[in-house]
C-alpha positions as CSV (number, residue, x, y, z in Angstrom):
1,X,4.1,9.1,15.9
2,X,7.8,8.7,15.4
3,X,8.0,6.2,18.2
4,X,5.2,4.1,16.6
5,X,7.0,3.9,13.3
6,X,10.4,3.2,15.1
7,X,8.8,0.3,17.0
8,X,7.3,-1.1,13.7
9,X,10.7,-0.8,12.0
10,X,12.4,-2.6,14.9
11,X,10.1,-5.6,14.5
12,X,10.7,-6.1,10.8
13,X,13.1,-9.0,11.6
14,X,10.3,-10.8,13.4
15,X,9.7,-14.2,11.7
16,X,6.0,-13.5,11.7
17,X,6.6,-10.2,10.0
18,X,8.9,-11.8,7.5
19,X,6.3,-14.4,6.6
20,X,3.7,-11.7,5.8
21,X,6.3,-9.6,4.0
22,X,7.3,-12.5,1.8
23,X,3.6,-13.1,1.0
24,X,3.1,-9.5,0.1
25,X,6.2,-9.4,-2.0
26,X,5.2,-12.5,-3.8
27,X,1.7,-11.1,-4.7
28,X,3.2,-7.8,-5.8
29,X,5.9,-9.4,-8.0
30,X,3.3,-11.7,-9.6
31,X,1.1,-8.6,-10.4
32,X,4.1,-6.8,-11.8
33,X,5.2,-9.8,-13.9
34,X,1.7,-10.2,-15.2
35,X,1.6,-6.5,-16.0
36,X,4.8,-6.7,-18.0
37,X,3.7,-9.8,-19.8
38,X,0.4,-8.2,-20.7
39,X,2.2,-5.1,-22.1
40,X,4.6,-7.3,-24.2
41,X,1.7,-9.2,-25.6
42,X,-0.2,-6.0,-26.3
43,X,2.8,-4.4,-28.0
44,X,3.4,-7.6,-30.0
45,X,-0.1,-7.8,-31.2
46,X,-0.5,-4.2,-32.4
47,X,3.0,-3.3,-33.4
48,X,5.0,-4.8,-36.3
49,X,8.3,-6.7,-35.8
50,X,10.3,-3.6,-36.9
51,X,9.6,0.1,-37.0
52,X,11.3,2.9,-38.9
53,X,12.0,5.9,-36.8
54,X,13.0,9.4,-38.1
55,X,16.8,9.9,-38.1
56,X,17.3,6.5,-36.6
57,X,16.0,4.0,-39.2
58,X,14.7,0.5,-38.7
59,X,14.3,-0.5,-35.1
60,X,13.6,-4.1,-34.1
61,X,10.9,-4.6,-31.5
62,X,12.2,-8.0,-30.6
63,X,15.7,-6.8,-29.6
64,X,17.0,-7.2,-26.0
65,X,16.6,-3.5,-25.2
66,X,12.8,-4.0,-25.2
67,X,13.1,-6.3,-22.2
68,X,15.0,-3.7,-20.3
69,X,12.4,-1.1,-21.4
70,X,9.7,-3.4,-19.9
71,X,11.7,-3.7,-16.7
72,X,11.9,0.0,-16.4
73,X,8.1,0.2,-17.1
74,X,7.5,-2.3,-14.3
75,X,9.5,-0.2,-11.9
76,X,7.5,2.9,-12.8
77,X,4.2,0.9,-12.8
78,X,5.0,-0.3,-9.3
79,X,4.7,3.2,-8.0
80,X,1.1,3.4,-9.2
81,X,0.2,-0.3,-8.7
82,X,1.3,-0.2,-5.1
83,X,-1.4,2.3,-4.3
84,X,-4.2,-0.2,-4.9
85,X,-2.0,-3.2,-3.9
86,X,-1.3,-1.6,-0.5
87,X,-5.0,-1.4,0.1
88,X,-5.7,-4.8,-1.2
89,X,-3.0,-6.6,0.8
90,X,-3.7,-4.9,4.2
91,X,-7.1,-6.4,4.5
92,X,-5.7,-9.9,4.3
93,X,-2.6,-9.5,6.4
94,X,-3.9,-7.1,9.2
95,X,-4.6,-9.9,11.7
96,X,-1.2,-11.6,11.3
97,X,0.8,-8.4,11.7
98,X,-1.4,-6.9,14.4
99,X,-1.3,-10.1,16.4
100,X,2.5,-10.3,16.1
101,X,2.8,-6.7,17.4
102,X,0.5,-7.2,20.3
103,X,2.1,-10.5,21.3
104,X,5.5,-8.8,21.6
105,X,4.6,-5.3,22.9
106,X,1.2,-5.8,24.6
107,X,1.1,-9.4,25.9
108,X,-1.4,-8.5,28.6
109,X,-4.2,-7.9,26.1
110,X,-6.8,-10.6,25.6
111,X,-7.1,-12.3,22.3
112,X,-9.6,-10.9,19.8
113,X,-11.8,-13.0,17.5
114,X,-10.4,-13.1,14.0
115,X,-12.3,-11.2,11.2
116,X,-14.5,-13.4,9.0
117,X,-13.6,-13.9,5.4
118,X,-16.8,-12.2,4.1
119,X,-16.2,-9.1,6.3
120,X,-12.5,-9.1,5.4
121,X,-13.2,-9.3,1.6
122,X,-15.9,-6.6,1.9
123,X,-13.7,-4.2,3.8
124,X,-10.8,-4.8,1.4
125,X,-12.9,-4.2,-1.8
126,X,-14.6,-1.2,-0.2
127,X,-11.2,0.4,0.6
128,X,-9.8,-0.6,-2.8
129,X,-12.7,1.0,-4.6
130,X,-12.4,4.2,-2.5
131,X,-8.7,4.5,-3.2
132,X,-9.0,4.0,-6.9
133,X,-11.8,6.5,-7.0
134,X,-9.9,9.1,-4.9
135,X,-6.8,8.7,-7.0
136,X,-8.7,8.9,-10.2
137,X,-10.1,12.3,-9.1
138,X,-6.6,13.3,-7.8
139,X,-5.2,12.5,-11.3
140,X,-7.2,15.4,-12.7
141,X,-5.8,17.7,-10.1
142,X,-2.2,16.4,-10.9
143,X,-2.6,17.8,-14.4
144,X,-4.2,21.0,-13.3
145,X,-1.6,21.9,-10.7
146,X,1.4,19.7,-11.8
147,X,3.8,21.5,-9.6
148,X,1.8,20.5,-6.5
149,X,1.1,17.0,-7.8
150,X,3.5,15.3,-5.2
151,X,1.8,17.1,-2.4
152,X,-1.6,16.2,-3.6
153,X,-0.5,12.5,-3.9
154,X,0.8,12.5,-0.3
155,X,-2.3,14.3,1.1
156,X,-4.8,12.1,-0.6
157,X,-3.1,8.7,-0.1
158,X,-2.0,9.7,3.4
159,X,-5.6,10.4,4.4
160,X,-6.8,7.1,2.8
161,X,-4.0,4.9,4.2
162,X,-4.2,6.5,7.6
163,X,-7.9,6.3,7.9
164,X,-8.2,2.7,6.7
165,X,-5.2,1.2,8.4
166,X,-6.1,2.9,11.7
167,X,-9.7,1.8,11.3
168,X,-8.9,-1.9,10.6
169,X,-6.5,-2.0,13.6
170,X,-8.8,-0.2,16.0
171,X,-12.0,-2.1,14.9
172,X,-10.4,-5.3,16.0
173,X,-10.5,-4.1,19.6
174,X,-13.2,-1.5,20.0
175,X,-15.6,-2.2,17.1
176,X,-16.4,-0.2,14.0
177,X,-18.3,2.6,15.8
178,X,-15.5,3.1,18.4
179,X,-12.8,3.0,15.7
180,X,-14.5,5.7,13.7
181,X,-15.0,7.9,16.8
182,X,-11.3,7.4,17.8
183,X,-10.2,8.3,14.2
184,X,-12.3,11.5,14.2
185,X,-10.8,12.5,17.6
186,X,-7.2,12.1,16.4
187,X,-7.7,13.0,12.7
188,X,-4.6,15.1,12.3
189,X,-2.2,12.6,13.9
190,X,-3.6,9.7,11.9
191,X,-3.5,11.6,8.7
192,X,0.1,12.7,9.3
193,X,1.2,9.1,10.0
194,X,-0.6,8.1,6.8
195,X,1.4,10.7,4.8
196,X,4.6,9.2,6.2
197,X,3.4,5.8,5.1
198,X,2.5,7.1,1.6
199,X,6.1,8.5,0.9
200,X,7.6,5.0,0.3
201,X,4.8,4.1,-2.0
202,X,6.7,6.2,-4.7
203,X,9.9,4.3,-4.1
204,X,10.1,0.9,-6.1
205,X,11.2,-1.9,-3.8
206,X,10.7,0.1,-0.6
207,X,7.0,0.3,-1.3
208,X,6.7,-3.5,-0.7
209,X,7.2,-2.9,3.0
210,X,4.1,-0.6,3.4
211,X,1.4,-3.2,4.0
212,X,3.4,-4.7,6.9
213,X,5.0,-1.6,8.3
214,X,1.8,0.4,8.0
215,X,-0.3,-2.1,10.0
216,X,2.4,-2.4,12.7
217,X,2.8,1.4,13.1
218,X,-0.9,2.0,13.3
219,X,-1.3,-0.8,15.8
220,X,1.2,1.0,18.1
221,X,-0.6,4.3,17.4
222,X,-4.0,2.8,18.3
223,X,-2.8,1.4,21.6
224,X,-0.9,4.6,22.5
225,X,-4.0,6.8,21.8
226,X,-6.5,4.5,23.4
227,X,-4.3,4.1,26.4
228,X,-4.4,7.9,27.0
229,X,-8.2,7.9,26.8
């Protein structure tokens, strides 16, 4: 597992990786900018121009500090927004990243037919819905056992990321049924790799790498596991 992640990290300078990474970063930044803009508009609509706070007095809601507050809000929001974004982006970039990995490390493999847009969109939306639902349920657990919340976050999202990233990569080569069987036979290892991928999701900035790094790492993992079998 460590070797798979190390190989993925070693290829981050690949121009094809950088192209996908720039696309992922652009989409993520647009979502965050849109979120901040929406919050500003919402606050501006419901709140007055000034508010009087106890022991502080009048406070302007148009002051420059509000912009910094919104920036901080965007950084915090990125932790939670990257969970669905990581699932949304992977479906569209999996072919580019997996092909780049295989061209460099597994050039002997035959080409695979690209995934159709209808199938790609369906897989992406299915996984996005599953991730939102699972994290919605996990949110209840966070409040119930707040001390264990970080571990619940990693366990849930590690399983979801591991299962879906591994499935998408494997299905390209061995089909959906073979991908599910290979996942079940290597459940613990795939889950643990997913947990490692879920850790940077909570780090603003670093979480932008996950859609690219995750696909690359699971591509290596798939070929290593399938090669043994």
